[in-house]
Phi, psi and omega in degrees: 000135179262166177300318180298321178295322178295311180302316181293314180298325179279347179079028179288142176278168178300320179296319179293320178297320181297332181281340186307311179302327178294321178294325180294334179268006181055047178292185183294338177289139182262115181299320184302325182269010184263154175298327180295324176300311182300316180293317180290322177299311180302317182296307184286325183278324188243323182281313180262336182071016181289325182286128178302145183305314181297326177288317179300325178273358181061030178261331180239003180187172181258116182300323180298313179294319179301315180296314181298317179295322178296316179296319177297317179302325181275356175108012177295135184268164177273146175288147180255000000 
């Protein structure tokens, strides 16, 4: 799966995709409160089932961190 496939599968808009590198640098924008977080969480937790159940329930991991690490793994870049 490519980064582009994830973005498309999650239904991210061009504007939301453009914000991802800013979220990776933990800028002042809060990823958790963004529409892209909600879409990516829904995609990974329920559509693909890639996110572990305990992480999705926030009992054994942090879903926000899991999503960010997954995006980095797929090649999402850092904002400069």
